[in-house]
C-alpha positions, 0 to 999 in steps of 0.5 A: 814620767807618766807616759814612761810609766805607762809604757813600762807598765804595758811592756811588763804586762805584755811580757808577763802575759807571755810568760804566764801563757808559757807556764800554763801551756807547759804545766799540764803536759805529760812527761812523755809530751815534754820529752817529745818536745825536746826530742823534736828540737833535736830531730828537726830538719833545720834545712826547712827552718833555714828556708823558712827564715830566708823566706821571712827575710825576703818578705821583709825585703819586699816590705821595704820595696813597697815602702819606697813606692809609698814614699815616692809620690812625696818626692823621696827616694830612699835606697832599698838598703836603707829602707830594709835596714829601717824595717828590720830595726823596726821589727827588732824594736817591736820585740821589746816595746810593742808599736815602737818599731814604726817610729824607730824605722821612720827615725832611721830614714830621717837620719839616713835620707832626711825624710821627715818622720811625720811624712814617713809615718803617714805611709806606715799607717797606710801600710798597716791599713793595707795589711789589716785588710789582707789579714781580715780577708785571709781570716774570712777565707780561712773560716769559709775553707775550713768551716767543715773542719771547725764544725767537726772539731766543735762536734767532737770536742765541745758538743759532748760537754754541752750534752753532758750539762745541757742535754735539752739543747739540740746539737744538730748544726749548732755551730752554724746556728750559734754563729747566725744567732750571735750575728742576729743578736748583734744586729738587733742590739746595734739597731736598738742602742745605736746612738750609745754604741756610736758614742762609745770609745770602742766603736770610735776606735773600730771606726777609726781603724776602718777609716784608716783602711779606707784612706789607705786604699784611696791613697793607692790611686795616687801611687805611680805604680799601683799594680806593683804596690798590690803585687808587693802587698800580696807577695808579702803575705804569700811569703809569710804563708810559705814561711809558716808552711815550709816550717811544718816540714821540719818535723815528720809528724807535721810534714804531711799537713795540707796547704790549708793547714798552713793557711790556718796556722798563719792566720791564727798565729798572727793573732798571737803576734798581735797580742803579745810582743813578737807572739812570745808564749801565745804563738806556740800555744795557738799553733798547737791548738790549731794543729789539733784540728788536723789530728796533731793532739796536744798530748803528743807535744808535736804541735807545741814543738812546731810552734816553738820551732817556728816562733824561735826561728823567726824571732832569732832571725829578727834579733840577728838581722835587726842587730846587724842592721843597727851595726851597719847603720852605726857604721854609716853614721860614723862614715858620714861624720868622717872629715873630708881629706885635705887631698 
């Protein structure tokens, strides 16, 4: 009962946070901005949205193919169909209860292909480790590529506020200086309080995360075709990128944004998906705030609109394809239990 209560509490809290973010993001918009958001949904070119959805499905199909590679060394070879159905049901489950999808998809493979849950779950952890490594790499690349734009944004929007209250602080290259200062302070604090930090639960969780990433990297060596595994891993994120970038073409106001804009939206938007179930509420807000860097103001409402269009398209896709996957699996189950014909 205690575990169920905690799970329900986490779900309610996460959904509550998403709803609160939606309210806060919309309440200060001008009537014109709200009207622009509604008109954007009406005038959007949904062929681009459909292409974005297709790319999303292809990324999940590639994820299923990558999963098969991880299962093969253990002597299991599920069909691509069952792997894909399990992956989609997993995403569907995650919309309701965060992190429940990993267990759900492993349970499906056990029912369909008799693959033990503990073994398939181990491969899912390896998958997550690899994906986290790619995400952090993309985050770092995005920061380097867009450093000048980020610095310009801080100079334009944040420095004036600092000057109003703290005129004595020099703002020349303050963005870089602050980053270096914070890094230096963190290093000094770690050296001084190293033992206490290493014994803290937060440090242990971080260490466990990186340990999992390292173990995941080492496990690739044991795979029969590591080159194909790497290709699938990079391909999944490339399709994620195309999924986000093509959606930007659905609105005239965002169709001329650069390739790097799509990368920034992908990386920062992924953070929103990690925090709230499926990114509800938070993803559109992060997208809108990100596009401010590229000249799409919050007041216009177009950034919010493209955020909601992108999020809605992918969420609807997961719900529809996930539901169809459940139906197909239930039919498979019925077929499996059909009595053999006497003939």
